[in-house]
N, C-alpha and C positions, 0 to 999 in steps of 0.2 A: 212828899218827895222833895229831895234837896236839889236845888239848882246847881249845875256845874259852875265851878269857879271860872273867872275870866281867862285865866291861863290855860285851863283845860280846853276851852272852846278854841282858843288860838292854836293850840297844839293839834287838835283834831282837824282844824282847817288847813294847817300846814301839811299834815299827813295826807289829807285828801288831795291837795295840790301836788305833792310829790307822787302820790299814787297815779294821778292823771298824767303827770309828766312822763313817768316811766312805764306806763301801761302799754302792752303790745296788742291789746284787743282793738280791732278796728272799729271805728264808729261809722255809722252810715253817712253822717255829714262830712266827716273827715275823708272818707273814701270818695264821696262825690266831689269834694274840693280838689283832691289830688287828681282824680280822673279828668275833671274838666280843665284844670290847669295844664296838665300834660297834653290834653287834646288841643287846647288853644295854641300851645307852643309848637306842636307838631304840624298843625294846620298852617300856621304862619310860615314855618320853615319850608315845608314841602310844597305849599302853593308857590312860593318864590322860586324854588329850584325846578319844580315840575313845569310851571308855566314858562320859565326861562328856556327849558329844554324843548318843549313842544312849540311854543309860539314866539319865542324871542322876547317875551315880556320881561320887565325889570332889567333891561339891558342884557338879557340872557343870550346865550349863543344861538338859539333857534335849532330847528331839527337838523339842518344841514351840517352846521358846525359840530353839533353833538354827535352826529353820525361819524364824522371824521375823527373826533376824539375817541369814540368807542372803538373804532377800528385801529387807530394808531397807538394811542396811549394805553387804553384798557385791554387791547388785543382781543376784542370780542368781534367776531365776524358772523354774519354781515353787520356792519356798524349801524346801518339804517334800522334794522330790526331791533337791535338792542337799544338804540336811542329812543325809538317809539315805546318799547316795553318799559324802559326806565321812566320816561316822561309820563306815561299813562299810570304807572304804579304810583309815582310821586304826586301828580296832580289829582288823579282819581282817588288815591288814598287820602289826600288832604280834604277833598270834597266829602268823602264818606265820613271822615272824622268830624268835619264841621257839622254835618247833619246828625252824627251819632248813629249812622245806619251801617250794619255789618262791620262795626268798629273793630272787633277782634280779628276778623279776616283782613281788614285794611291794615291794621297794625302789624299783623304777621307778614303781609306783603312788603310793607315798608321796612320791617326788620330784615327780610331777605335782600331787599334792595341795598341796604346799608352794609350787610355782610359782603355782598358782591362787590360793592365799592371798595371796601377794605381789602379784600383778596386781590382785586385786579389793579388797584391804583395806589391807595394810601399806605398799605402795610409796609412797602419797601422804604418809606420815609420815616418809619417809626412812630411812636406816640406823638411826638412833637418835633418839628423841624423849623429852623429859623429861616430857611429859604423857600419851603413849600409846605403845603398842608400835610399834616400827619393824620393819623386815624382817630384823633381825640374827638372830633365832632361826630364821626360815624359811631364811635363807641357810646357816646352820650345819647345819640338818637336811637340806637339799639336798646339801651336801657329804658328810655322813655316809651318806646314801642312795647317793650315787655310789660310795662305797667298797664297799658291798655289791654294787652293780651290776657293778663292775669285778672285785672279788676273789671274789665268791660268799660263802657263809655260813661257809666254813672246814670243817676236818675234823670238828669236833664238831657235826654237823647231819644231819638226815634227807636233805638234798640229797646229801651226800657218800656216805651209805649207798646211796642209790638209784643214784648214779653208779657206785659200785663194782660193784653188782649188774648194772647195764646193761653195763659193760665186761666183766665176767666172762661174761655171757650172750652177748656178741658174739663172744667167743673160741670158744664152742661152735658158733656158727652159721657159722663160716668153712668154705668148702669144703676138702676134703682134697687 
């Protein structure tokens, strides 16, 4: 057998690097990295906004000011109900994503929360406004939530643990 020349090995290595770069096949590790990265970002953002709405944390408005905002600016009545719903979705969704439990449902709720924010508040300002917030942040958060809806939470999550246990239990339940 003749050993390949040095140039042939380099070309094959270059080809495999290009193939890996342009591959559209998802890798398990790549999917986990993407899902966990998106989860971390969503947890950070929605903990900040949800805790601010519900508890006034991080110099947030608290439930009373959020209620007034929901009624006057967002035109959602009763403002108190929508303030609590938004705060619970944001803070509860962040908690669920942090633990990786019911992640797809939490991400779907957060997606709905952001669509509602766009429709009621930021859409009128456009994608970007120099004087007030546009809907660019809402749009980015919707896209991130869609990643979790589509991919799930990834292997480092309670969802994955529960899924493994359910699959293992279903093997025992099969008739012989």
